[in-house]
C-alpha positions as CSV (number, residue, x, y, z in Angstrom):
1,M,107.5,37.8,95.7
2,A,108.3,41.5,95.5
3,N,108.4,41.7,91.7
4,A,105.3,41.4,89.6
5,V,105.2,38.5,87.1
6,K,104.0,39.0,83.5
7,L,100.8,36.9,83.2
8,H,99.8,35.2,79.9
9,V,96.1,35.9,80.7
10,K,94.2,39.0,81.9
11,K,91.0,40.0,83.5
12,G,87.9,39.1,81.4
13,D,89.6,36.2,79.5
14,T,87.9,32.8,79.5
15,V,90.3,30.1,80.7
16,L,90.4,26.3,81.2
17,V,91.7,24.9,84.5
18,L,94.5,22.3,83.8
19,S,95.0,20.7,87.2
20,G,93.7,20.5,90.7
21,K,90.2,19.7,92.1
22,D,88.5,21.8,89.4
23,K,90.4,20.3,86.4
24,G,88.5,20.7,83.1
25,K,86.3,23.6,84.3
26,Q,86.1,26.8,82.3
27,G,85.5,30.2,83.7
28,K,86.1,33.9,83.3
29,I,88.9,35.7,85.1
30,V,87.5,38.0,87.7
31,E,90.8,39.3,89.0
32,A,94.5,39.0,88.1
33,L,97.1,39.2,90.8
34,P,100.5,39.6,89.0
35,K,102.5,40.2,92.2
36,K,101.5,36.8,93.4
37,A,101.3,35.2,89.9
38,K,97.7,34.1,90.6
39,V,94.3,34.6,89.1
40,V,90.8,34.4,90.5
41,V,88.4,32.5,88.2
42,E,84.6,32.7,88.4
43,G,83.1,29.5,89.8
44,V,86.4,27.8,90.3
45,N,88.4,26.9,93.4
46,K,85.6,27.7,95.8
47,V,86.4,27.8,99.5
48,K,84.4,28.4,102.7
49,R,85.3,31.2,105.1
50,H,84.0,31.7,108.6
51,T,83.3,35.4,109.0
52,K,82.4,37.5,112.0
53,P,79.5,39.8,111.8
54,S,80.5,43.3,110.4
55,Q,78.9,46.4,108.9
56,A,79.0,44.9,105.4
57,N,77.9,41.4,106.5
58,P,75.8,41.9,109.7
59,Q,74.7,38.2,109.8
60,G,78.2,36.7,109.7
61,G,78.5,32.9,109.3
62,I,80.1,30.8,106.6
63,I,80.5,32.3,103.2
64,T,81.6,30.6,100.0
65,K,84.0,32.5,97.6
66,E,86.6,31.9,94.9
67,A,90.2,31.7,96.1
68,P,93.2,32.7,93.9
69,L,94.6,30.0,91.6
70,A,98.2,29.8,90.2
71,S,98.2,31.4,86.8
72,S,100.3,28.4,85.5
73,K,97.3,26.1,86.2
74,V,95.1,27.9,83.6
75,M,95.1,28.0,79.8
76,L,93.5,30.7,77.7
77,V,90.4,29.6,75.6
78,C,90.4,31.2,72.2
79,P,87.1,33.2,71.7
80,V,87.2,32.3,67.9
81,C,88.0,28.6,67.8
82,K,86.8,27.8,71.3
83,Q,89.9,25.7,72.1
84,A,92.4,26.0,74.9
85,T,95.5,27.4,73.3
86,R,98.8,29.0,73.9
87,I,99.4,32.5,72.7
88,K,102.0,34.2,70.6
89,K,102.7,37.9,70.3
90,T,102.5,39.3,66.7
91,E,102.9,42.9,65.6
92,V,99.9,44.6,64.1
93,A,100.1,48.3,63.1
94,G,103.1,48.8,65.3
95,A,101.6,47.2,68.4
96,F,102.1,43.7,69.7
97,V,98.8,41.7,70.2
98,R,98.0,38.3,71.5
99,T,97.3,35.7,68.8
100,C,95.9,32.2,69.0
101,K,98.5,29.5,68.2
102,K,95.9,27.1,66.8
103,C,93.7,29.3,64.5
104,G,95.9,32.4,64.1
105,E,93.2,34.9,65.0
106,V,94.0,38.0,67.0
107,I,92.6,37.6,70.6
108,D,92.6,41.3,71.7
109,K,91.9,44.2,69.4
């Protein structure tokens, strides 16, 4: 994918995982990768990597870290009503903001 995809979530959002081995888990987005249409969620999709010793990690060995997850597999959790929800764009003071479809509250200020 050469072109970046517009993601419905961004870094710092709390999301619910919809499918896969971590279905039902919630976590905060640590990193958004729009060029790959993926997100990295804290505590979700953990994988083990065998690493050689290096300056940063002189011990080496097996490390556990979060792998990227397709952005379509996560759904935003509204900070106000605490439910997984879709978003809609509404215009407030000349700028478009994300709004919760369930409670109608503005998600980002």
